[in-house]
C-alpha positions in Angstrom: 57.4 158.8 19.6 57.4 155.1 18.7 55.1 153.8 16.1 51.6 153.2 17.5 48.9 150.8 16.3 45.2 150.9 17.0 43.2 147.7 16.4 40.0 149.2 15.3 36.4 148.4 14.2 34.8 151.5 12.5 31.4 150.4 13.7 32.4 150.6 17.3 31.9 153.9 19.1 34.7 153.2 21.6 37.1 152.6 18.6 36.1 155.8 17.0 36.6 157.7 20.3 40.0 156.2 20.8 41.0 157.0 17.2 39.9 160.7 17.6 41.9 161.0 20.9 45.0 159.5 19.3 44.8 161.3 16.0 44.8 164.6 18.0 48.3 163.7 19.2 51.5 163.8 17.1 51.7 160.0 16.6 52.8 157.8 13.8 49.5 156.0 14.1 48.7 152.8 12.1 45.0 151.8 12.0 44.3 148.1 11.7 40.8 147.3 10.8 41.1 143.8 12.3 37.8 142.5 10.8 39.2 143.2 7.3 42.9 142.4 7.9 43.7 139.2 9.7 45.9 139.5 12.8 48.2 136.5 13.0 48.5 134.4 16.1 52.0 135.5 17.0 51.1 139.1 16.9 48.0 138.5 19.1 50.2 136.6 21.6 52.6 139.5 21.7 49.8 142.0 22.2 48.2 140.0 25.0 51.5 139.4 26.8 52.5 143.1 26.5 49.4 144.3 28.4 48.5 144.3 32.1 45.2 142.6 31.3 44.3 139.0 31.8 44.1 137.0 28.5 40.3 136.5 28.9 39.8 140.3 28.9 40.7 140.3 25.2 37.6 138.3 24.4 34.1 139.8 23.9 32.4 137.2 26.0 28.9 138.0 24.7 30.0 136.9 21.2 28.8 133.6 19.8 32.4 132.5 19.1 33.2 132.7 22.8 30.1 130.7 23.8 30.8 128.1 21.1 34.5 127.8 22.0 34.1 125.6 25.0 36.2 128.0 27.1 34.8 129.5 30.2 36.0 132.3 32.4 36.2 129.8 35.3 38.8 127.9 33.2 41.0 131.0 32.9 41.9 130.8 29.3 45.6 130.9 28.4 47.2 133.5 26.1 47.4 130.8 23.4 43.8 129.8 23.7 42.6 133.4 23.5 44.9 134.1 20.4 43.6 130.9 18.7 40.0 131.9 19.3 40.6 135.4 17.9 42.3 134.0 14.8 39.3 131.8 14.2 36.8 134.5 14.9 38.2 138.1 14.8 34.9 139.5 15.9 35.4 138.0 19.3 38.4 140.3 20.0 37.8 143.1 22.6 38.2 146.5 21.1 39.8 148.9 20.6 43.4 147.8 21.4 46.1 150.4 21.4 49.8 149.3 21.1 52.8 151.6 21.4 56.4 151.2 22.7 56.0 147.4 23.4 52.9 148.0 25.6 49.3 147.3 24.9 46.0 148.4 26.4 42.4 147.6 25.9 41.1 151.2 25.4 37.8 150.8 27.1 37.0 153.6 27.9 38.9 155.2 25.0 41.0 157.5 27.2 42.8 154.4 28.5 44.9 154.6 25.3 46.4 157.8 26.7 47.9 155.8 29.6 50.6 154.5 27.2 51.6 158.0 25.9 
């Protein structure tokens, strides 16, 4: 199986659930604690573009960074705008995100990660 990456926040129950599900499989799983390790803009753009989700779905819209960004869901933020916001405020990124084989999914609920296996 291809290398797999889980963008993870250990304080998030959904992240912990996704990690448990994925670690139970025979994967070469890399855990990226994105609040501690910066995810660069190009990587974020690749992740967003490799998913079936709309760019705005990668933003936790209840977060202050979203509210202060000047973006609005009625505006339909672009991939670049979402990536820029996450680079500026990693806590605004929806989680967990699972990436494998050139595909990405927001694993909410956690078993959505299994769709890519």
